[in-house]
C-alpha positions as CSV (number, residue, x, y, z in Angstrom):
1,M,6.0,110.9,52.6
2,R,7.7,110.7,49.2
3,T,10.0,108.1,50.6
4,V,7.0,106.0,51.4
5,R,5.3,106.3,48.1
6,R,8.8,105.5,46.2
7,R,8.9,102.3,48.3
8,N,5.4,101.4,47.4
9,R,6.0,101.9,43.8
10,N,9.1,99.8,44.0
11,K,7.0,97.0,45.7
12,E,4.4,97.4,43.1
13,F,7.0,97.1,40.4
14,N,8.8,94.2,41.9
15,E,5.9,92.2,42.6
16,G,4.7,93.1,39.0
17,N,7.9,92.0,37.8
18,F,8.0,88.9,39.7
19,E,4.2,88.2,38.4
20,S,5.8,88.7,34.6
21,K,8.6,86.4,35.4
22,R,6.0,83.5,36.6
23,I,3.7,84.1,33.6
24,R,6.8,84.0,31.2
25,K,8.0,80.7,33.0
26,R,4.4,78.9,32.7
27,K,4.5,80.0,28.9
28,I,7.7,78.2,28.6
29,V,6.7,75.2,30.3
30,I,3.5,75.0,28.3
31,L,5.3,75.7,25.0
32,A,7.5,72.8,25.9
33,I,4.8,70.3,26.8
34,I,2.9,71.0,23.9
35,P,5.3,69.2,21.4
36,V,5.7,66.4,23.8
37,I,1.9,65.8,24.0
38,F,1.7,66.0,20.2
39,I,4.5,63.6,19.7
40,L,2.6,61.2,22.3
41,I,-0.6,61.6,20.5
42,I,0.9,60.8,17.0
43,F,2.7,58.0,18.6
44,G,-0.6,56.6,20.2
45,V,-2.4,57.0,16.8
46,I,0.4,55.1,15.0
47,K,0.1,52.2,17.5
48,L,-3.6,52.1,17.2
49,I,-3.2,52.0,13.3
50,G,-0.5,49.1,13.6
51,F,-2.8,47.2,16.1
52,A,-5.7,47.5,13.7
53,I,-3.5,46.4,10.9
54,N,-2.2,43.4,12.7
55,S,-5.4,42.4,13.8
56,I,-6.8,42.4,10.2
57,T,-3.6,40.5,9.1
58,D,-3.7,38.0,11.9
59,N,-7.4,37.3,11.1
60,S,-6.4,37.1,7.6
61,N,-3.8,34.6,8.3
62,E,-6.2,32.5,10.4
63,D,-8.6,32.4,7.7
64,L,-5.8,31.1,5.3
65,L,-4.6,28.7,7.6
66,A,-8.2,27.3,8.3
67,Q,-8.7,27.1,4.7
68,E,-5.4,25.4,4.1
69,T,-5.9,23.0,7.0
70,M,-9.3,22.4,5.6
71,A,-8.1,21.5,2.1
72,N,-5.7,19.1,3.4
73,V,-8.3,17.3,5.6
74,E,-10.4,17.1,2.3
75,N,-7.3,15.8,0.4
76,E,-6.7,13.2,3.0
77,N,-10.2,12.1,3.0
78,K,-10.5,12.2,-1.0
79,I,-10.9,8.7,-2.3
80,E,-9.3,8.3,-5.5
81,E,-12.2,6.5,-7.7
82,Y,-10.8,3.5,-9.7
83,V,-11.9,3.5,-13.1
84,W,-10.6,0.8,-15.7
85,I,-10.6,1.9,-19.2
86,D,-9.8,-0.9,-21.5
87,P,-6.8,-0.3,-23.8
88,Y,-7.6,-3.2,-26.1
89,V,-11.3,-2.2,-26.7
90,N,-10.3,-1.5,-30.5
91,A,-7.4,-4.1,-30.6
92,E,-7.2,-7.0,-32.9
93,K,-8.2,-10.2,-31.1
94,L,-8.3,-13.9,-31.7
95,E,-9.5,-16.9,-29.6
96,Y,-6.5,-17.8,-27.5
97,T,-5.6,-21.5,-27.1
98,G,-1.9,-21.4,-26.2
99,P,-0.2,-21.7,-22.9
100,I,-0.9,-19.7,-19.9
101,E,2.3,-18.7,-17.9
102,N,1.8,-18.8,-14.3
103,V,4.5,-17.0,-11.9
104,F,4.4,-16.4,-8.1
105,F,6.2,-14.3,-5.4
106,H,6.4,-14.2,-1.6
107,P,6.1,-10.7,0.2
108,L,9.1,-8.7,-1.1
109,V,12.0,-7.9,0.9
110,A,11.7,-4.1,1.6
111,Y,14.8,-4.0,3.9
112,P,17.7,-6.1,2.5
113,E,20.1,-5.1,5.6
114,L,17.4,-7.2,7.8
115,A,16.9,-10.0,5.4
116,F,20.6,-10.9,4.2
117,D,22.2,-10.0,7.5
118,G,24.0,-13.5,8.1
119,D,21.8,-14.7,10.7
120,Y,20.0,-18.1,10.5
121,Q,17.1,-16.8,8.3
122,S,19.3,-15.3,5.8
123,Q,19.6,-18.3,3.4
124,G,15.9,-18.7,3.5
125,M,15.2,-15.2,2.6
126,D,18.0,-15.5,-0.2
127,D,16.3,-18.8,-1.3
128,Y,12.6,-18.0,-1.4
129,M,12.2,-14.1,-1.6
130,A,12.9,-11.3,-4.0
131,T,13.7,-7.8,-3.4
132,V,11.7,-4.7,-4.5
133,P,14.4,-3.8,-7.3
134,E,14.0,-7.3,-8.7
135,F,10.3,-7.2,-8.8
136,K,10.2,-3.9,-10.6
137,R,12.8,-5.1,-13.0
138,F,11.0,-8.5,-13.6
139,I,7.4,-6.8,-14.3
140,Q,9.4,-4.5,-16.9
141,E,10.9,-7.5,-18.6
142,L,7.4,-9.2,-18.9
143,Y,6.0,-5.9,-20.2
144,N,8.8,-5.6,-22.8
145,N,8.2,-9.1,-23.8
146,N,4.5,-8.7,-24.5
147,Y,3.2,-10.6,-21.5
148,I,-0.1,-9.1,-19.7
149,L,-1.7,-9.9,-16.5
150,V,-4.8,-12.1,-16.8
151,N,-7.5,-13.6,-14.2
152,I,-7.2,-17.5,-14.3
153,N,-10.8,-17.5,-13.9
154,E,-11.6,-16.2,-17.2
155,F,-9.9,-19.0,-19.0
156,Y,-12.0,-21.8,-17.6
157,E,-15.6,-22.6,-17.5
158,T,-17.9,-25.3,-16.2
159,I,-20.4,-27.1,-18.5
160,T,-23.0,-29.8,-18.2
161,D,-22.5,-32.5,-21.0
162,E,-25.4,-34.4,-22.2
163,N,-25.2,-37.1,-19.6
164,G,-25.7,-34.4,-17.0
165,V,-21.9,-34.6,-15.9
166,Q,-20.3,-31.2,-14.9
167,K,-17.2,-30.7,-16.7
168,V,-14.4,-28.0,-16.7
169,K,-13.1,-26.8,-20.0
170,R,-11.0,-24.1,-21.5
171,K,-13.3,-20.9,-22.1
172,K,-13.2,-19.2,-25.6
173,V,-11.2,-16.0,-24.9
174,M,-10.8,-13.4,-27.4
175,F,-7.1,-12.0,-26.7
176,P,-4.9,-9.3,-28.3
177,V,-3.0,-10.6,-31.1
178,G,0.7,-10.6,-30.2
179,K,0.1,-10.7,-26.4
180,K,0.7,-13.3,-24.0
181,P,-1.3,-14.1,-20.9
182,V,0.7,-14.7,-17.4
183,V,-1.1,-15.0,-14.1
184,L,0.7,-13.4,-11.0
185,S,0.0,-14.8,-7.5
186,M,1.6,-14.1,-3.9
187,D,1.8,-16.6,-1.4
188,D,1.6,-16.0,2.4
189,M,0.6,-12.2,2.2
190,N,-0.3,-12.6,6.0
191,Y,3.0,-11.3,7.1
192,Y,4.2,-13.6,9.6
193,D,6.5,-12.5,12.5
194,Y,9.6,-13.9,10.9
195,M,8.7,-11.6,7.7
196,K,8.6,-8.7,9.8
197,E,12.0,-9.6,11.6
198,N,13.9,-10.2,8.3
199,G,13.1,-7.2,6.1
200,C,9.6,-7.6,4.9
201,I,6.5,-5.0,5.4
202,Y,4.3,-5.3,8.5
203,K,1.0,-5.1,6.9
204,L,-1.3,-3.5,4.0
205,V,-3.2,-0.4,4.7
206,I,-5.3,2.2,3.1
207,G,-3.4,5.4,2.2
208,D,-4.8,9.0,2.2
209,N,-5.9,8.6,-1.3
210,G,-7.8,5.6,-0.8
211,N,-5.4,3.4,-2.4
212,V,-3.5,0.2,-1.0
213,A,0.0,1.1,0.8
214,T,2.2,-0.6,3.1
215,Y,3.2,0.1,6.6
216,S,6.4,-1.0,8.1
217,I,9.2,-0.2,10.5
218,D,12.5,0.4,9.0
219,P,16.0,-0.6,10.7
220,Q,16.3,2.6,12.3
221,G,12.8,2.2,14.1
222,N,10.8,4.7,11.9
223,E,7.4,4.0,11.1
224,V,7.1,4.0,7.1
225,Y,4.0,4.1,4.9
226,S,4.8,3.5,1.5
227,Y,3.3,2.9,-2.0
228,D,6.6,1.3,-3.3
229,N,8.0,-1.5,-1.5
230,E,5.5,-4.4,-2.0
231,V,3.8,-6.3,-5.0
232,I,0.3,-4.8,-4.7
233,P,1.2,-0.9,-4.8
234,I,3.8,-1.5,-7.1
235,I,1.6,-3.3,-9.6
236,D,-1.1,-0.8,-8.9
237,N,1.3,2.2,-10.1
238,F,2.8,0.1,-12.7
239,V,-0.8,-0.7,-14.4
240,K,-1.7,3.0,-14.0
241,E,1.2,4.1,-16.1
242,H,0.8,1.0,-18.3
243,P,-2.8,0.0,-18.7
244,D,-1.8,-2.4,-21.5
245,F,-0.1,-4.5,-19.2
246,S,-3.6,-5.8,-17.6
247,F,-6.2,-7.8,-19.7
248,N,-9.8,-6.7,-18.4
249,G,-8.2,-4.8,-15.6
250,A,-6.7,-8.1,-14.0
251,K,-3.7,-7.8,-11.6
252,G,-3.2,-11.0,-9.6
253,F,-4.3,-13.4,-7.0
254,I,-3.4,-13.0,-3.2
255,G,-2.9,-16.5,-1.8
256,L,-3.6,-16.5,2.1
257,T,-3.4,-18.8,5.0
258,G,-5.4,-18.1,8.1
259,Y,-3.5,-19.1,11.1
260,N,-1.8,-15.8,11.7
261,G,-4.6,-13.6,10.4
262,I,-4.7,-12.1,7.1
263,L,-2.8,-9.0,5.3
264,G,-1.2,-8.3,8.5
265,Y,-4.0,-8.2,10.8
266,N,-4.8,-10.5,13.6
267,T,-8.3,-11.7,12.5
268,N,-8.2,-15.2,14.3
269,W,-11.3,-15.7,16.4
270,E,-9.3,-16.6,19.5
271,N,-7.9,-13.1,19.5
272,P,-9.9,-10.8,21.7
273,N,-9.6,-7.7,19.6
274,Y,-10.3,-9.8,16.5
275,Q,-13.6,-7.4,15.6
276,T,-11.3,-4.4,15.3
277,E,-8.7,-6.0,13.4
278,I,-11.5,-7.4,11.0
279,E,-12.9,-3.8,10.5
280,Q,-9.3,-2.6,9.5
281,A,-8.5,-5.5,7.2
282,M,-11.8,-5.5,5.4
283,K,-11.2,-1.7,4.4
284,V,-8.0,-3.3,2.6
285,V,-9.9,-6.3,1.3
286,D,-12.7,-4.2,-0.4
287,R,-10.2,-1.9,-2.0
288,L,-8.0,-4.9,-3.3
289,K,-11.2,-6.6,-5.1
290,E,-12.3,-3.1,-6.3
291,T,-9.0,-2.8,-8.1
292,G,-8.4,-5.8,-10.0
293,W,-7.1,-8.2,-7.2
294,F,-8.4,-11.8,-6.6
295,F,-8.0,-14.0,-3.5
296,A,-7.1,-17.6,-3.3
297,S,-6.8,-20.2,-0.4
298,H,-3.3,-21.2,0.5
299,S,-4.9,-23.4,3.3
300,Y,-5.2,-22.3,6.8
301,T,-2.2,-23.9,8.6
302,H,0.1,-24.0,5.7
303,C,0.7,-27.7,6.3
304,N,1.9,-30.4,3.8
305,F,-1.1,-31.8,2.0
306,E,0.7,-34.6,0.6
307,K,1.2,-35.9,4.2
308,A,-1.7,-34.4,5.9
309,G,-4.4,-37.0,5.8
310,Y,-8.2,-36.7,5.4
311,D,-8.9,-35.4,9.0
312,K,-6.2,-32.7,8.9
313,I,-7.2,-31.7,5.3
314,K,-10.8,-31.4,6.5
315,Y,-10.1,-29.3,9.5
316,D,-7.9,-27.2,7.5
317,T,-10.6,-26.5,4.7
318,D,-13.4,-25.8,7.2
319,K,-11.0,-23.5,9.2
320,W,-10.1,-21.5,6.4
321,K,-13.7,-21.2,5.0
322,Q,-14.7,-19.9,8.6
323,E,-12.1,-17.6,9.1
324,V,-10.8,-16.5,5.7
325,E,-13.5,-17.0,3.1
326,S,-15.9,-15.1,5.4
327,L,-13.8,-12.1,5.0
328,V,-12.6,-12.4,1.4
329,G,-15.3,-14.2,-0.2
330,P,-15.4,-17.5,-2.0
331,T,-12.7,-18.5,-4.5
332,Q,-12.3,-21.7,-6.6
333,V,-8.5,-21.2,-6.6
334,F,-6.5,-23.0,-4.4
335,I,-2.5,-22.8,-3.8
336,Y,-0.9,-25.8,-2.5
337,P,1.8,-25.0,0.3
338,Y,5.1,-26.1,-0.7
339,G,3.4,-27.1,-4.1
340,A,2.7,-30.5,-2.4
341,H,-0.7,-32.1,-3.0
342,E,-2.8,-35.0,-1.9
343,K,-3.5,-37.7,-4.6
344,F,-6.1,-36.6,-7.1
345,D,-8.2,-39.4,-7.0
346,S,-8.6,-39.4,-3.2
347,P,-11.2,-38.5,-0.4
348,E,-9.2,-35.5,0.5
349,H,-9.0,-34.1,-3.1
350,E,-12.9,-34.6,-3.3
351,Y,-13.5,-32.8,-0.1
352,L,-11.6,-29.9,-1.4
353,I,-13.7,-29.7,-4.5
354,N,-17.1,-30.5,-3.1
355,T,-16.8,-28.8,0.1
356,G,-14.0,-26.3,-0.3
357,G,-15.4,-25.2,-3.8
358,F,-12.0,-25.3,-5.6
359,K,-11.8,-26.1,-9.1
360,I,-8.4,-24.4,-10.3
361,F,-5.4,-26.0,-8.2
362,L,-1.9,-24.3,-8.4
363,G,1.4,-26.4,-7.6
364,V,5.2,-25.2,-7.9
365,G,7.1,-26.1,-11.2
366,I,9.5,-24.2,-13.1
367,R,7.9,-25.1,-16.5
368,Q,4.6,-24.2,-17.7
369,Y,2.3,-27.1,-17.0
370,E,-1.4,-27.4,-17.1
371,K,-3.8,-30.2,-17.3
372,I,-7.5,-30.2,-17.4
373,Y,-9.4,-33.0,-15.5
374,T,-13.1,-33.7,-15.6
375,N,-14.0,-31.3,-12.7
376,Y,-10.8,-29.3,-12.0
377,V,-7.7,-27.9,-13.6
378,F,-4.3,-28.3,-12.1
379,M,-1.5,-25.8,-13.0
380,D,2.0,-25.3,-11.9
381,R,3.7,-21.8,-11.2
382,K,7.1,-20.6,-11.7
383,N,8.8,-19.4,-8.2
384,I,10.4,-16.2,-9.0
385,D,13.0,-16.0,-6.0
386,G,16.5,-16.5,-5.4
387,I,16.9,-20.1,-6.4
388,T,15.4,-19.2,-9.9
389,L,17.4,-16.1,-10.4
390,R,20.6,-17.7,-9.6
391,N,20.1,-21.1,-10.9
392,R,17.3,-21.4,-13.6
393,K,18.0,-18.9,-16.2
394,K,17.3,-21.4,-19.2
395,S,14.0,-22.3,-17.9
396,V,12.8,-18.8,-17.9
397,E,14.7,-17.0,-20.4
398,H,11.7,-16.9,-22.9
399,M,10.1,-14.6,-20.2
400,F,12.7,-12.6,-18.6
401,N,16.5,-12.3,-18.4
402,T,17.5,-13.3,-14.8
403,D,20.7,-11.4,-15.3
404,T,18.9,-8.2,-15.7
405,V,16.6,-8.9,-12.9
406,I,18.7,-10.1,-9.9
407,D,19.7,-7.7,-7.2
408,L,23.2,-8.9,-6.6
409,E,24.0,-5.9,-4.6
410,A,21.5,-6.7,-1.9
411,R,22.1,-10.6,-2.0
412,D,25.5,-10.4,-1.8
413,R,25.7,-8.7,1.7
414,M,26.0,-12.0,3.2
415,K,29.6,-12.6,1.5
416,N,30.8,-9.6,3.3
417,M,29.4,-10.5,6.7
């Protein structure tokens, strides 16, 4: 009996002991799991906080990026207002009756390695063109020698005499004392194919700030937009820095033909896309007129007027008025191609005056020349190009030093070919 009870007690003890072990094991497991769970909870909270911070940062960055993008768009679309403030408003002035100098350029050579590369066009580019450094040096020389840009239209007027006859005469112009007037003009700013192939720019465009810039493709095939490689933007910048280089805001005359469009745009009526081209060209035309530039006829076909004859000159004049004057507006300035002109007492000349509306005729000559006829004026212009820079120092030394201006580094490339 005692034996049975002892066994039962031993059994109870063993079972109790077993239960105690199981409880202890559970406690150990629980105690081991609690820190893990706590760590996981903390890690989760940290992750949630980090996600929230990143979300706020991302949203903030997106807002900043959006603001920056909007600012860039606004800058790109911001048109720089052109305001002319006369630097001579309080200067001493006297009536000017002296000579008016007249100079002209063709489109500048922006890439000498294409212009002076030894091909069949190289000699012509060397003779008749100027490089960008040459033009910059030239206008600095003019400025140093007290020349200032003028609008030739301001120096002549048409009057009616006592007999009812219209006559052209010098207009009374009060001019700053110590300064000398010079007319600047550019021929063929149409950008013909041979020009593009030989280092000139391709066309004039409107830049991000609303001012006139240039578009070209460099020798490496890269598209280039610039304010520093053609007459117009260079003069714009120079006058902005030196407003006393301009009289009444004048800059220069742009001589245009029409057979290859204008300013680098194919505005010929025969072009199926001419309307789109005209829209782009007109943006440039309007800005040029707004900022002190004027237009002149350089004929439509760039023909030799000395040899053309009446029918050819009539066709040429009518065509220029239809396709070019309709875009740039009327002008009384006519620039003869090659400097060659018809006889002044001929029906051809009368057609240019009466139908063309021209009263100021410009030729080519290295010396200053001006003659006023009854109903028109004829003036010569100095060609500033390779021929003049190399061979005519004496003829222009009162205006500038050719040795200072000429870009021999660019021009002498051909000698090393």
